[in-house]
C-alpha positions in Angstrom: -15.8 -9.4 -7.1 -16.6 -7.7 -10.3 -13.8 -6.2 -12.3 -11.0 -7.6 -10.1 -9.9 -10.2 -12.3 -6.8 -10.0 -14.6 -6.6 -11.0 -18.2 -5.4 -14.8 -17.1 -8.8 -14.7 -15.3 -7.2 -14.7 -11.8 -7.8 -12.3 -9.0 -6.1 -8.9 -9.6 -4.3 -7.8 -6.5 -4.4 -4.1 -7.4 -7.9 -3.9 -8.4 -8.8 -5.9 -5.2 -7.1 -3.5 -2.8 -8.5 -0.7 -5.0 -12.1 -1.9 -4.3 -11.2 -1.3 -0.6 -9.0 1.6 -0.3 -10.0 3.6 -3.3 -8.0 3.9 -6.6 -4.1 4.2 -6.7 -4.7 7.8 -8.0 -6.0 8.5 -4.3 -2.9 6.7 -2.6 0.3 8.7 -1.4 2.9 8.7 -4.1 5.6 7.5 -1.5 3.5 4.1 -1.0 3.4 3.6 -4.8 7.1 4.2 -4.9 7.3 1.9 -1.8 5.3 -0.8 -3.8 6.9 -0.7 -6.9 10.4 0.9 -6.7 11.9 1.0 -3.1 13.9 -1.8 -1.6 11.7 -3.6 0.9 13.6 -2.7 3.9 12.1 -2.5 7.5 11.0 1.0 7.3 9.5 0.8 3.9 7.7 -2.4 4.7 6.2 -0.9 8.1 5.1 2.3 5.9 3.3 0.0 3.4 1.8 -2.3 6.1 0.5 0.6 8.2 -1.3 2.3 5.0 -3.1 -1.1 4.1 -3.8 -2.1 7.7 -5.3 1.4 8.4 -7.4 1.5 5.4 -8.9 -2.0 6.1 -7.0 -4.2 3.9 -6.5 -7.7 5.0 -3.0 -9.2 5.7 -3.6 -11.7 2.7 -4.8 -9.2 0.5 -1.9 -6.9 1.5 0.8 -9.6 0.8 -0.5 -10.4 -2.4 -0.6 -6.8 -3.6 2.8 -5.8 -2.2 4.4 -9.1 -3.8 2.6 -8.5 -7.2 3.9 -5.1 -7.4 7.4 -5.5 -5.9 8.3 -9.0 -7.5 8.5 -12.7 -6.4 11.9 -12.4 -5.4 11.0 -10.4 -2.4 8.2 -12.7 -1.5 9.6 -14.2 1.9 10.7 -11.1 3.2 7.3 -9.2 2.5 5.3 -12.1 3.6 7.1 -12.3 6.9 7.4 -8.6 7.6 3.4 -7.9 6.7 2.2 -10.7 8.8 4.5 -9.8 11.8 3.1 -6.1 11.7 -0.3 -7.0 11.3 0.0 -9.8 14.1 1.7 -6.9 16.5 -1.1 -4.6 15.7 -3.9 -7.0 16.2 -2.7 -8.1 19.3 -2.9 -4.8 21.1 -6.2 -3.8 20.8 -6.0 -0.9 23.5 -2.5 0.2 22.3 -2.3 3.7 20.6 -0.1 5.5 18.2 1.6 2.4 16.6 2.5 4.2 13.5 0.9 7.1 11.3 -0.6 6.3 7.8 -2.6 8.3 5.0 -6.3 7.4 5.5 -7.9 7.5 1.7 -11.6 7.8 3.2 -11.1 10.9 5.5 -8.1 12.3 3.3 -5.9 12.9 6.7 -2.9 11.2 8.3 -3.9 9.3 11.2 -2.3 7.4 14.1 -2.9 3.7 13.7 -4.4 2.5 16.8 -5.6 -0.8 18.2 -9.0 -1.6 17.3 -10.7 -0.7 20.7 -9.5 2.9 20.7 -10.4 5.9 18.5 -9.7 5.0 14.9 -9.7 8.6 13.5 -6.9 10.4 15.8 -5.3 13.0 13.6 -1.4 13.1 13.8 -0.4 16.5 15.4 1.1 18.7 14.3 -1.1 18.1 10.9 1.2 15.9 8.4 0.7 16.9 4.9 1.1 14.3 2.2 2.7 16.3 -0.6 2.1 13.9 -3.6 -0.9 11.7 -4.0 -1.2 9.1 -7.0 0.8 8.3 -9.9 0.4 11.7 -11.0 2.2 13.2 -7.9 5.3 11.4 -9.2 5.8 13.9 -11.8 6.7 16.5 -9.3 9.4 13.8 -8.0 10.7 13.4 -11.6 9.3 12.2 -14.9 11.5 8.9 -14.8 9.4 8.0 -11.4 6.0 9.0 -13.1 6.6 7.0 -16.3 7.9 3.7 -14.2 5.1 4.0 -11.8 2.3 4.5 -14.5 3.9 1.6 -16.6 4.2 -0.8 -13.6 0.7 -0.2 -12.0 -0.8 -0.8 -15.5 1.1 -4.0 -16.0 -0.1 -5.1 -12.5 -3.7 -4.2 -13.6 -3.4 -6.2 -16.7 -1.4 -9.0 -16.1 -2.0 -9.5 -12.1 1.7 -9.2 -11.6 4.8 -7.2 -12.2 8.4 -8.2 -12.8 11.2 -5.2 -12.9 12.5 -6.7 -16.4 9.2 -5.8 -18.1 10.0 -2.1 -17.7 
């Protein structure tokens, strides 16, 4: 996978997922905040899992990304939650409307459905994502923009981020 290695020669989780989903500049700002800033509670982890699952990121790559962005101290919690969500969704191929997520290919909020159902079901009424990418954090506050920009830069460079590096 060209370009997905960090400075230590390992696979870089941000670049790996960007190769699948598109650059972080195309991701909802709330997902970036969830990955970097927010406490990984049940709601936050479900949002992250739905975004990555819906955009065809494998559970292994999703877990690697989330842990690299949020920090190793959260690894057991993140690993358990993401594996559980993916297993639940994979186990219901005919299920519908599990969660909604932003699809980076169609640039719309879609329902996350079982694999045997329509994969491009728009959420109605239409849900708008107000902020996209790191730049979107400028509208939330300059502190968030600077923190996201620096954190994503560190994960891209080193393959991992620890809060003490900010």
